[in-house]
LUMKOL-76976 format. One line per 4 residues: their letters; for each residue x negated, y negated, z of N, C-alpha, C. Coordinates in pm, 1 decimal. Layout:
BEGIN
a> X/Y/Z/X/Y/Z/X/Y/Z  ...
***
This chain:
BEGIN
mtls> 1521.3/1849.9/2297.2/1391.6/1852.6/2233.1/1366.6/1715.3/2170.8  1248.2/1663.4/2189.7/1211.7/1534.8/2131.3/1089.0/1552.3/2043.7  1069.3/1456.7/1954.8/953.9/1462.0/1866.1/824.2/1460.4/1945.4  819.0/1379.4/2049.7/695.4/1370.9/2128.1/662.2/1504.8/2194.7
ritp> 763.2/1583.6/2225.6/737.7/1714.6/2288.1/691.4/1818.7/2186.4  739.4/1809.6/2062.9/701.1/1911.5/1964.8/583.0/1871.2/1877.6  541.2/1745.0/1884.2/429.5/1698.8/1801.6/303.9/1784.3/1818.7  259.8/1816.3/1941.0/140.1/1900.2/1952.9/155.4/2037.1/1885.1
qlla> 275.5/2092.1/1891.8/298.5/2221.8/1827.7/295.3/2208.2/1676.1  354.8/2101.6/1624.4/352.2/2080.6/1480.3/209.9/2060.1/1429.1  130.9/1983.2/1502.7/-7.4/1958.1/1461.1/-93.2/2083.4/1466.3  -54.7/2179.5/1548.0/-130.4/2304.4/1560.3/-98.6/2404.0/1448.5
lsde> 2.8/2377.0/1369.4/40.7/2467.4/1261.0/-65.2/2470.0/1151.3  -72.4/2581.7/1080.9/-159.5/2590.0/963.4/-99.9/2504.8/851.8  -178.6/2477.9/748.7/-127.8/2399.6/635.7/-7.0/2468.5/572.4  -12.4/2598.9/561.4/99.1/2673.8/502.1/224.0/2662.4/588.8
ekaq> 208.5/2671.0/718.7/322.8/2655.8/809.6/378.9/2513.5/803.1  290.5/2414.0/793.5/337.2/2275.7/779.3/417.1/2259.7/650.6  371.3/2323.2/543.1/443.8/2317.0/416.8/582.8/2379.2/431.4  592.7/2486.7/508.9/723.3/2549.0/533.2/814.1/2455.4/611.3
vvql> 757.8/2382.5/706.9/835.9/2284.4/782.8/886.7/2175.9/688.4  800.4/2129.9/599.2/842.0/2028.1/501.7/957.0/2081.5/417.7  947.2/2204.7/374.2/1052.9/2265.8/293.6/1183.9/2268.3/371.2  1178.7/2308.2/495.7/1299.4/2310.4/578.4/1357.6/2170.9/596.3
lsqg> 1272.3/2074.6/622.6/1319.4/1937.8/643.1/1376.5/1878.2/516.0  1321.4/1915.2/401.2/1371.4/1858.9/275.4/1513.6/1905.5/246.5  1553.6/2016.2/305.3/1691.2/2062.6/288.5/1788.2/1969.1/359.2  1737.9/1892.8/456.5/1820.1/1796.4/528.0/1825.3/1661.6/459.4
kitl> 1772.8/1651.9/336.5/1777.8/1529.4/256.7/1707.9/1412.0/323.0  1588.1/1433.1/373.4/1508.8/1324.9/431.4/1468.8/1228.6/320.4  1482.2/1099.9/345.7/1448.9/1000.9/243.3/1352.6/895.0/295.8  1275.0/928.5/396.4/1175.0/835.6/447.8/1053.1/836.9/356.9
grgi> 966.2/740.0/371.9/842.9/738.0/293.6/853.4/640.4/178.7  765.6/659.2/83.0/755.9/563.8/-27.3/870.3/572.5/-125.7  929.7/686.8/-137.3/1037.6/702.5/-233.4/988.6/729.9/-373.8  1083.2/729.9/-464.0/1057.7/760.8/-604.0/1097.7/638.8/-685.7
ektp> 1018.0/608.2/-786.8/1050.6/493.7/-871.6/1014.1/522.7/-1015.4  1081.8/453.3/-1104.0/1049.7/455.2/-1246.9/1006.7/314.3/-1283.5  887.8/303.9/-1341.8/834.6/173.6/-1379.7/802.8/176.2/-1528.9  865.6/87.2/-1606.7/833.5/82.4/-1749.2/682.9/65.3/-1770.1
gvcg> 627.6/143.0/-1860.7/485.4/133.6/-1891.1/395.3/215.0/-1800.4  451.8/278.3/-1698.7/373.3/364.3/-1609.4/419.5/507.7/-1630.8  329.8/591.6/-1675.2/359.4/733.9/-1700.6/480.5/750.0/-1791.3  489.9/663.8/-1891.3/600.1/672.2/-1986.5/736.8/647.6/-1925.2
gsac> 740.8/581.4/-1811.7/867.2/554.0/-1745.6/921.2/671.3/-1665.7  842.0/776.6/-1650.6/885.3/893.5/-1573.7/893.6/860.0/-1425.6  975.9/934.1/-1354.7/988.7/917.2/-1209.8/856.9/955.0/-1143.3  805.9/863.6/-1060.9/679.5/884.1/-989.4/698.8/855.7/-840.8
iagt> 609.4/908.4/-760.9/606.2/867.8/-621.4/567.3/720.2/-621.4  644.3/639.4/-551.1/627.2/494.1/-554.5/481.2/454.5/-528.7  432.6/363.2/-612.0/297.6/312.4/-596.6/188.7/404.5/-647.4  228.3/513.7/-714.1/129.9/608.0/-768.2/162.2/637.6/-913.8
ritv> 77.1/715.3/-975.2/102.7/768.5/-1109.1/124.8/919.2/-1101.5  169.0/965.7/-987.4/197.1/1107.5/-966.7/344.2/1130.1/-998.6  370.9/1204.9/-1106.7/508.8/1221.8/-1151.5/581.7/1330.1/-1074.1  710.8/1306.8/-1057.6/797.3/1405.9/-993.0/791.4/1536.4/-1069.8
wglv> 808.3/1527.6/-1201.1/818.7/1650.6/-1280.1/685.9/1724.1/-1289.7  573.9/1653.8/-1275.3/444.4/1721.9/-1268.0/433.0/1805.5/-1141.1  481.3/1750.9/-1029.7/479.4/1826.7/-903.9/579.4/1941.0/-907.7  694.3/1917.1/-970.3/793.5/2025.1/-984.2/734.3/2138.8/-1066.7
earr> 665.6/2104.7/-1174.2/601.8/2207.2/-1257.9/494.7/2282.4/-1179.6  416.5/2210.2/-1099.3/314.3/2276.5/-1016.7/379.8/2377.0/-922.5  491.4/2338.3/-863.1/561.0/2431.5/-773.2/615.5/2550.1/-851.3  665.1/2524.8/-973.1/718.8/2633.1/-1055.2/613.7/2740.5/-1084.0
irys> 489.4/2697.6/-1099.8/382.2/2795.0/-1125.9/314.9/2841.3/-996.8  389.3/2825.3/-886.6/352.5/2879.0/-755.6/238.4/2805.3/-685.8  225.9/2678.8/-712.9/132.2/2595.0/-639.0/201.8/2558.4/-508.1  142.8/2588.6/-395.3/209.3/2566.3/-266.5/207.3/2418.3/-228.0
eanl> 296.8/2382.1/-137.0/297.8/2244.9/-86.5/165.8/2212.0/-17.0  109.8/2309.9/52.6/-19.2/2288.5/118.0/-126.3/2255.0/13.7  -124.3/2324.3/-99.1/-220.4/2295.1/-205.9/-196.5/2157.7/-266.8  -69.7/2119.5/-280.9/-39.1/1986.3/-333.9/-93.1/1877.9/-241.7
ltsy> -74.0/1896.1/-111.9/-123.2/1796.6/-16.1/-275.8/1789.6/-16.3  -341.3/1901.6/-41.1/-487.2/1903.7/-49.8/-534.3/1839.2/-180.4  -464.0/1869.2/-288.8/-502.6/1816.4/-420.0/-474.5/1667.8/-435.1  -373.4/1619.7/-364.6/-334.9/1478.7/-369.1/-342.4/1421.5/-227.5
psls> -462.3/1392.5/-179.6/-477.6/1349.4/-39.9/-405.9/1219.0/-5.5  -366.9/1141.3/-105.7/-294.2/1017.6/-76.4/-146.8/1043.8/-46.6  -99.5/1164.6/-74.3/40.7/1198.0/-49.4/60.8/1247.2/92.5  180.5/1221.9/142.1/219.5/1274.6/272.6/320.2/1386.7/252.2
atdi> 344.5/1461.1/358.1/446.4/1566.0/352.9/582.4/1505.1/320.6  608.5/1384.9/367.7/734.8/1317.0/338.1/746.0/1284.7/189.8  635.5/1243.9/127.5/636.6/1218.8/-16.9/677.4/1345.0/-92.0  619.6/1457.7/-53.9/650.6/1585.2/-118.9/797.8/1620.3/-97.3
anvw> 846.0/1601.8/26.1/987.2/1630.1/55.0/1077.7/1543.0/-31.6  1041.6/1415.5/-48.0/1120.9/1325.4/-131.6/1122.7/1371.7/-276.8  1011.2/1425.2/-324.7/1005.4/1477.2/-461.9/1105.9/1590.7/-479.1  1110.1/1683.4/-383.7/1201.8/1798.2/-396.8/1347.5/1751.8/-392.5
vyae> 1376.7/1655.0/-306.2/1513.0/1602.3/-297.1/1550.5/1533.0/-428.3  1460.9/1451.2/-480.8/1486.0/1381.7/-607.5/1506.1/1483.3/-720.2  1418.0/1581.6/-727.1/1425.7/1680.9/-833.3/1557.1/1757.6/-827.6  1602.0/1787.2/-709.0/1730.6/1857.2/-695.3/1845.0/1768.7/-742.8
afsr> 1840.0/1642.7/-707.1/1947.8/1549.7/-742.3/1947.7/1515.0/-892.0  1830.9/1510.7/-953.6/1818.3/1466.4/-1091.1/1749.7/1570.6/-1178.4  1786.9/1696.4/-1160.7/1721.7/1802.7/-1237.1/1742.8/1781.3/-1386.5  1651.7/1830.3/-1462.2/1658.2/1814.4/-1608.7/1776.5/1889.9/-1668.5
rn> 1835.2/1979.4/-1589.8/1950.1/2055.8/-1639.1/2076.2/1970.5/-1639.0  2078.9/1859.9/-1565.0/2198.3/1773.9/-1557.8/2220.0/1699.9/-1687.0
***
């Protein structure tokens, strides 16, 4: 199976199904995309998606209150599914419980 063969099938998925694919892929620790950064003076130094003021913990909180990945992608059109996957990986690695 190659990406070029499954791309049409992936594009045909609903937003909710695409969000499920992102969730599955994030379990594989994908680290492509913009990444996560902390910049002094930006959002109080909180971890953000690189080049944005969208905080990791704000997205984690949205997910906690049952905001779906599809809704996040709609609400933040500048984000990609990879950005969201990176947030979940970062949050798992650096949870506030640590």
